[in-house]
C-alpha positions as CSV (number, residue, x, y, z in Angstrom):
1,X,34.3,-17.6,35.2
2,X,35.7,-15.1,37.4
3,X,38.1,-14.2,34.7
4,X,35.2,-13.5,32.3
5,X,33.4,-11.5,34.8
6,X,36.6,-9.5,35.5
7,X,37.1,-8.9,31.7
8,X,33.5,-7.9,31.4
9,X,33.9,-5.5,34.3
10,X,36.9,-3.9,32.6
11,X,34.9,-3.6,29.4
12,X,32.0,-2.0,31.2
13,X,34.3,0.5,32.9
14,X,36.0,1.3,29.7
15,X,32.7,1.9,27.8
16,X,31.4,4.0,30.6
17,X,34.4,6.1,31.4
18,X,34.2,9.9,31.0
19,X,35.5,11.6,27.7
20,X,38.4,14.0,27.6
21,X,40.6,12.5,30.3
22,X,44.3,12.2,29.5
23,X,44.2,8.6,30.3
24,X,41.5,8.0,27.8
25,X,43.4,9.8,25.1
26,X,46.5,7.8,25.7
27,X,44.6,4.6,25.7
28,X,43.0,5.4,22.4
29,X,46.4,5.8,20.9
30,X,47.6,2.4,22.4
31,X,44.4,0.7,21.3
32,X,44.7,2.2,18.0
33,X,48.3,0.9,17.5
34,X,47.3,-2.5,18.7
35,X,44.2,-2.4,16.3
36,X,46.5,-1.6,13.4
37,X,48.9,-4.4,14.3
38,X,46.0,-6.9,14.5
39,X,44.6,-5.8,11.1
40,X,47.7,-6.8,9.4
41,X,48.6,-10.0,11.3
42,X,45.0,-11.6,12.0
43,X,42.6,-12.9,9.1
44,X,39.4,-11.1,8.7
45,X,36.4,-13.1,9.8
46,X,33.7,-13.6,7.2
47,X,30.6,-11.4,7.6
48,X,28.3,-14.1,9.0
49,X,31.0,-15.3,11.6
50,X,31.7,-11.6,12.4
51,X,28.1,-11.0,13.3
52,X,27.8,-14.0,15.5
53,X,30.8,-12.8,17.5
54,X,29.5,-9.4,17.8
55,X,26.2,-10.6,19.1
56,X,28.0,-12.8,21.7
57,X,30.0,-9.6,22.9
58,X,26.7,-7.7,23.2
59,X,25.1,-10.7,25.0
60,X,28.0,-10.8,27.6
61,X,27.8,-7.1,28.1
62,X,24.1,-7.5,28.7
63,X,24.8,-10.3,31.3
64,X,27.4,-8.1,33.0
65,X,24.9,-5.1,33.2
66,X,22.1,-7.3,34.4
67,X,24.4,-8.6,37.1
68,X,25.2,-5.2,38.3
69,X,21.5,-4.3,38.7
70,X,21.0,-3.8,42.5
71,X,24.6,-3.8,43.4
72,X,26.5,-1.0,45.1
73,X,26.4,2.1,42.9
74,X,29.7,3.3,44.2
75,X,31.5,0.2,42.7
76,X,29.7,0.1,39.3
77,X,28.8,2.6,36.6
78,X,25.9,0.3,35.5
79,X,24.6,0.0,38.9
80,X,24.8,3.7,39.4
81,X,22.9,4.4,36.2
82,X,20.3,1.8,36.9
83,X,19.7,3.2,40.4
84,X,19.2,6.7,39.0
85,X,16.3,5.5,36.9
86,X,14.9,5.4,33.4
87,X,15.1,9.1,32.7
88,X,18.7,9.4,33.5
89,X,19.4,6.2,31.5
90,X,17.5,7.7,28.6
91,X,19.3,11.0,28.9
92,X,22.8,9.3,28.9
93,X,21.8,7.2,25.8
94,X,20.7,10.4,24.1
95,X,23.9,12.2,24.8
96,X,25.9,9.3,23.5
97,X,23.7,9.1,20.4
98,X,24.3,12.8,19.6
99,X,28.0,12.4,20.1
100,X,28.0,9.5,17.8
101,X,26.0,11.5,15.2
102,X,28.6,14.4,15.5
103,X,31.5,12.2,14.8
104,X,29.8,10.6,11.9
105,X,29.0,13.9,10.3
106,X,32.6,15.0,11.0
107,X,33.9,11.9,9.3
108,X,36.0,10.9,12.3
109,X,35.9,7.0,12.0
110,X,38.0,6.3,15.1
111,X,35.8,8.6,17.2
112,X,32.6,7.2,15.6
113,X,33.6,3.7,16.7
114,X,34.3,4.7,20.2
115,X,30.9,6.6,20.5
116,X,29.1,3.7,18.8
117,X,30.5,1.4,21.6
118,X,29.2,3.9,24.2
119,X,25.7,4.1,22.5
120,X,25.5,0.3,22.5
121,X,26.4,0.1,26.1
122,X,23.8,2.7,27.2
123,X,21.3,1.0,24.9
124,X,21.9,-2.3,26.8
125,X,21.4,-0.4,30.1
126,X,18.1,0.7,28.9
127,X,17.2,-2.9,27.9
128,X,18.1,-4.1,31.4
129,X,16.1,-1.4,32.9
130,X,13.1,-2.2,30.6
131,X,13.3,-5.9,30.9
132,X,14.1,-6.3,27.3
133,X,16.4,-9.2,26.4
134,X,18.9,-9.2,23.6
135,X,17.3,-12.4,22.1
136,X,14.0,-10.5,21.7
137,X,15.9,-7.7,19.8
138,X,17.8,-10.4,17.6
139,X,14.4,-12.0,16.8
140,X,12.9,-8.9,15.6
141,X,15.9,-8.2,13.4
142,X,15.7,-11.8,12.0
143,X,12.0,-11.1,11.3
144,X,12.9,-8.1,9.3
145,X,15.7,-9.7,7.5
146,X,15.1,-9.8,3.8
147,X,12.3,-7.3,3.9
148,X,12.7,-3.9,2.2
149,X,12.8,-1.1,4.8
150,X,9.9,0.7,2.9
151,X,7.8,-2.6,2.9
152,X,8.5,-3.1,6.5
153,X,7.6,0.3,7.5
154,X,4.4,0.2,5.4
155,X,3.3,-2.9,7.3
156,X,3.3,-1.1,10.7
157,X,0.1,0.4,12.1
158,X,-0.3,4.0,11.0
159,X,0.4,5.3,14.6
160,X,3.9,3.9,14.4
161,X,4.8,5.9,11.4
162,X,4.6,9.3,12.9
């Protein structure tokens, strides 16, 4: 258990680290080389299995952020964000979302992946702050599954469409 918390802490710190540092740039190159090796040596998971694995990663990240709530803000980026309040959390989420969009428009797949991880991390921090649980979001996605986006949007009350 201590090992998984320690691994989660490393993941949290990696996702929350500042951009532009030399260490991050060198880490990206290392990760990229490792990822390329993995692509050629490990089998690809089927789509359904991959989705389950991804949800578990997000669930673990949620549990880690939840555990950081109320802890020492000098020791945890998540604790620091949560202590600063919803406006700061929303601001950080917005900044990461814009960076994600910029990389998508620029066609920078590697950077888009990194920014997407940042967006998901900050979204999870918002969920923790707002008391939203991942299972609630997964249930909503399951509810919408198999429904056309146009039909789903049309079923919403008028005030939600604007």
